N, C-alpha and C positions, 0 to 999 in steps of 0.2 A: 535413450532407450525408448522404444515404441512399444506400448502395452499390446499383449497379444489378445486376440478376440477370445481364445480359448479359456483365458482366466475369467472373463465376464461371463462367458457362455455357461460356465459350470453352474451358475445359480439356477439355470433354466432346466438343469438335470437333477435337481433335487427333488426328492419324492415327499409328498405330492405337489407338483407345481401349483395347482389351483389354489392351495392354501396360503400361499404366498401373497399377501396383499400388497398394494403398490408401494407403500412406504417400506415394507420388509424388503421387497425385491430391490429398490433402490439402494437401501443400506447394505444389503449383502453384496450387490454389484460394486458399491463402492469400496467396500472391505476388500474384495478381490483386486480391484484396481490398485489400491495402495499396496497390497502385497506384491503385486507385479512390479511396482515401481520402487519396491524395498523401501517404503515409507511406514514405519512402525508407530502406531499410536501409543504403545506401551513402552515403558523404559525398562532397561535391564534391572534386575532386583539390586545390583550394586549400586546403581545410580539413585534409585529411589531411597535405598538406606542412607546413602551419603547426603541426599538432599535434606532427609528429616534431621540427620545430625547436624549438618550446617546451619539449620535455622534455630537450633536450640541455644546458640550462643547470643548474647545481646548484641545487636549490630552496632550500637554505638561504641563498642569497645574492641570490635573486631574488623576494622577496615582493611581491605587487601592492598589499598593504595598506600602512598607514602604520606598522606595528611589525615589528621583526626577530623571528624565532621564537626561543623559548627551547628548550633541549635537555632533553627528557623521555624520552630514549631509556632510562633506567634503570628506568622503570616498566614492568612486565611485562603490557602489554596483550595481550587476546586478542579475536579476532573469532568471531561466532556467527551463522551464515548458511545457507541452504540449500546443500547440498554442491556444486553445480555453479556457485555464484556466484563471479565474479572482480571485479566492481564492488563492493569492500567499502567501505561508507560510514563504519561504526562500529566502533570497538574500545573496550573497557570493561576498567577495572580498579577493583576494589572492596576496601578494607581498612577495619578498625576504627578509629575515631577517638574516643577516649575511650569514652562509653557509646553513641555513635552510629556513623556510617560516613562514609567519604570515598570519594565516587564521582568518578572521573576518566573522562570520556567523550570519546574523540578522534573527531572528525568529518573527513572527507577534505576537503582544501582545494584545489579545482580552480582557485580564484582564483590561485594560484601560477602556473598555466600558461596562463590565458585572459586576455589583454589586453583591456580594455574597447574595443569598436569594432572587434575584430579579425574575421576571418572566422570564427574558432572561435566567438567571441561571438554574431555574428550568426546562425550556424546553430543554436546552442543556443536562441536566442530564437524562431527558426522552430519548433523541435521542442518546447520547453516541458518535455517528460517523455521518460523512457525508456518506450517502449510494449512490451507483452509479447503475444505470440501463442503458440499451442500449439507452433509450430516454432521459437520463439526470440524474441529481444529485437530492437528497433530502439533503439539506445542514444541518449542524450542527448549524449554526446561520444565522439569517436574512441576506438578500442582503446588507442592509445598514452597516452591520459589516463585514460580511464575505468576501464580494466582493467589498467593498468600503472602509469605514473608517479604518478598521484594515488590509486591504490587502496590501501587499508591491508593489503597483503598481508604475509605473515609473514617475519621475518628480513631485513628491509630498511628503511632510514630513509625515512620519508615525512613530507611537510608535512601539517599538521593544524590544526584549530581545537579546542582542548581545553577543555570545559566542566568546571570544577572545582566539585563541588557537595558540600557539607557538610550531613549530615543528623543528626538527633537520634536517640535510641533507637527512636523510633516511625516513623523514616524520614521525618519531616517536614523539609522544606528550610529551612535556617537561614542559608545563606551561598552566594552564586554568585560565581564568577569566570570570565573567559574569556580565554584566551592563545592567541596563535598559536605553534605549537610543531612540533618535529621529534620523531616518536615511532617506535617500532619494535615491532610486534606480535610476540608469541612463538609464537602458534598460531592456526591457521585451523581452527575447529571447525564441524561440522555440528550442527544442533539435536539430532538423535538422539544424536551423541556427548556433547554437554553433558548432555543429560537423563540418559543412563545413567550418566555419571560421578557426578552429583549424587545419583542414586537409591542408587548403590553406595557413596557416601560417599568416593570417591576423587578427587573434583575438587579443582582448586587453590583456595585461599582465595577468589580471585574469583568462581569458580563457586559455592561454598557460600554467599558472601555474597550473591551474585545472588538466590538463593532467598530468603534472609531479607528483603532490600530488597524484591524483587518482591512477596512475599506481604504485607508490611507496606504497601507502596503499593496494593496492591489493596484492603485494608482502609480506607485513606484515600480511595479512589475511592468505596467504598460510603458512606462517611462524608459526603462532600460531594455524593452524589447523581449520581455518574457512571453512564453507561449502557453496559452491555456485553451484546451479543446473541450468542447461541451458534447462529448461523444458519450452517448447513453450506454451504460455498462450492463450486460446481460447477467442476471442473478437468479439463483435458485433459493426460494425461502420456503421454511416450513411454517404453514399457516393452518391452524386448526387441525393439526396431526396430519396434514397433507402437504406434499411438496408442490410448488407453483413456480412457473418461469414468469420472471418480471424484469423490467428494465429499472434500475435505480433512479431515484430523484435526490439530487444533492441539495441540501438546505444551505441557506446563505451562511449560517453559523459555522457549517463545515468548512466552507472556504476561508472564512476569517480565521478559523483555528489552524487551518493548513498554513495559513500565512505566517503564523507565529512559528510553526515547525520550520517552514523555509527559512525564514530569518535567522533562526538558531543555527540551522546548517550552514548558512552563508557565513555567519559569525565564526562558526567552528572551523570553516576552511580557511578564513583569514588568519586565524591563529596558528594553524598549522602551516600555512604558507611562510608566514613570518619566521617561524621556527625551523622551517625546512624539514619537517618530518610529519607524517600522517597518512591519511587515506581519504582520497576524494572519490565522490560519485560523479562520473563524466558522461557526457553525451556529445559526440562529434558533431560539427556542422554538416549539414546534409549536403551531398553533391548539388551543384548547380542544375545538373540534368534532372534530379528528382524534384527540385522546386519548380522547374520549368514544366514538368509533366503535371504537376499539381495545378499549375496556372492554366494549362491546356485543358485539363478536367473542367475547370471552371467555365471556360469558354464553351466546351461541349455541352455543359449542362445548362448553359444560359445564366450563369451566376456572374453578376458584374464584379470585376477586379480591376480597378484602375491601375495603371503602370506604376504610379508613384506610392501605392499601398503596399506594404510589405507582408510577408506570410503571417507574422505574429498578429499584426492588426486586423488582417482580413479574417482569419480563421476564429478569432475571438468574437467577431460579430456574427458568425453562423449559428443557426438555430436548428436544433435536431428535429423541431416540430415542422420544418419545411422539408419536404422529400428531396428537393434538389440540393439544399444545404445538407442534409443528412448524408446524401451520396458523395459530396465534396468532403465532408468531415471523415469519411472512410478512406478517401484518397490522401488527405492531409496527414493522417497518422503515420504515413510512410516516412515522413521527415524525422520522426521521432524514435527510430530504431537505431539500435546500436549502444545502448546504455552499458557501462562498465564501471570498474573500480580501478583506481590507479594508487599504489602505494608508493611512497618515497622517503628517504632518510638521507640527509646530507646535502641535497641540492634541491632548488625549487624547479618543478617540473616545467618544461617548455609548454606542453599541452595540459589539459586537464580541466577546462571549463565544462561546464553544463549548459549545452546550447539552449535547451527550452527554459531554463532558469535564468539564462543570460547573466551568469555569474559563476565563480567557484563555489562549490557546494560539497558538503560531507553529511553522511548519514551519522547523527548522534541522538535522535529523539525516540527510538524505538528498541532499546536493548532487551526487552523481554520477548520480542519477536524476531530480532535480526542479530545475528552473532557479532557482526563487525562494530555494531554501536557500542559494545562493551569496551572494545579497544579505543575506538576513537574519543570516547568520553575520558578514558584513562590518560590518553595523550594529551588532551586538551587540559585536564587538571594539572598535569605536570607543567606544561607550558605556562599556564596562568599563574602558577606558583614559582616560576623562574627555574625549573628543575629539568633535569633530562628525564623522559619517560622511563618508567621501570623496564628492566630487562625482558621480563616475561611478556611484555606487550610488543616490545621492539622485535623480539625473536620470531613472533607470529604474524607480524605486520606483512612481510614480503609474500606469504602465502595465502593472506586473506582474499586478494582478488579472485584467485582460482577457486578457493572455497565457496565464495560467494556466487561465482559464475555457475558452478556446478549446482548449487542450491536453486538458483534462479531457473535454471533449465529444467529441473525436477518440478518445481512450482508451476511452470508453464505447462508441462505435460499434464500434470495433475488436473490443473484448471480446465484446460481444453477438453480432456478426456471425460471428466466428470460431467461437464455441461453436455457433451455429445450423448453420453449415456443416459442422463436424465431427460434429456429431449426425446430420445427414443422410447423410453419407458412411458412418458406422460402422453406421448402422440400415438402410441400403438393402437389405443381403441379408436382413434380419430381418422384412420386410413380411410380415404374416399371423401373426407371433408375439404371444403374449399376456403380459402383465406385471402384477404387483401394484403399485398406485399409492396415494398419499394425496392427498386433496383438500385443497389449502392455501388456496384463496379461491374465492369465487363471484363472477361478474361479471354481474349482472343474472339473468334468468330462463333463459337458454339458453347460458351460457358458464362454465367454471370452469377454474382452474389446478390441474395435478396435479404431484406430484413422484414419480419413480420412483427407488428406491435403487440398483439394479443392472440395467442401466447407470444412471449418474447423469444423469437427464433431468428437466427442468422443461419442461412444455409446457401450451399451452391446449387444452381439450377442448370440443366443442359439446355440452355437456349441463348442466343446472342441478342441480349436486351440492352436498351439504352438507359445509362445510369440517370437516376431522378425519376424515371417513370414509375407509375404505379400499375400493378398487374394483378390479376386474379389467378391464384394457383390452387392446385389440387394436391394433397398429401396422398402419394401413391405407395409409399413404403416407410416402414419404421421398425427396425429390428434391434432390439436392445443388445442381444449377444454380440453384434458387430458394431454397435453404436452408429448405425447407418440410417438415415432418414433421406427421403427423396420427395421433391416436389416437381410437378410438371405444370406448365401454363395451360390454363383453361382456354380453349379455342373456341 
């Protein structure tokens, strides 16, 4: 579904328009956009009531799965997330184990509170994902579950699925177990806090070992041919009560933390493949023609790419700070399109690898934000216990790929339309201003894409420019009602 301009235009027809400050205008427009996409931030009253009721029973005595939880509250887990997050999906603990490591990764367990076929369950299937917009989240589960009873908040007992991963000295996975457990996080850390403690050498053993395991897993990613693009991500942030366009900056601890999640997803995939039942996250190998076009773009940009160096190795070395590299990164992302889900039961799928991860992979680490993770964790628990997964999970398995595809499509529509709208609102007072821009790609003879660093803008321009070049452009149009902005080259 493509949002209609009329829905957003309505905010400019409200009386009196001059009294709408910029923040109010943005939030009103985003509300209209969500309405157009049928994304409701509110839950039906029945779902809210059911959620409140479900969270009143002690989770330790009401597991929805087939095994009672074990008590792992003695393990000093910590969470590492954006500072404002309350839907905490993961808590980690790492310690030395012989010459290697023991990683315990606690994953939130909403299954404890969501009965199959209930109103909460049906609404989660309708939503599929937590959706993000500049003015906030549209959650997968009501607050009573997603930000309270199921969230791995500090200093409270919480139900979880704990992935117990034993690694060797090089951080290779040598043993996997999965148990339903009660855990207690000791601290809620922001990424910046964790990074600072690690750099200053004052972090807990878990934080210091997170760096060791993360760096080692990054080396293993290189070894197996995994792909990591350093492409800056355009974000809208609320700073001092005003919205700003920025490009995000990923901290090293975020990458190390992501490696734990990737490792867990790969471990889950191996469990499922061994039992011939589960749900994989897949990415096909790109066509040779696409890879050849990316190499050709490197030649055009004057970026050295020796014949013996593969795609993964070369793009890993590209820096977005170099205009030519940034342009090549925008070409390189074409190889990563086509991600999907694959359900299977009774036979091992012939296809199903994730090309960018260079391994089989499953989503299991974000069940408060992704519907499918609730099912993949339940399947994994059963496999680890030597049991057949419960019928309620198997019955929904076959339909999950399409449910997740639909949610991903809507997520993409919301993300792009939100950015376009906020860009138009924030740029409207700057029509006539000039900016420095980098050309990131060329579309035929008369169109190119450009990227402006400050403010963080990516836009199409009606000119055939050479990728990698820097140009001066003038903003000639910014219309929030149609989410349209236009830049022209300054001649």
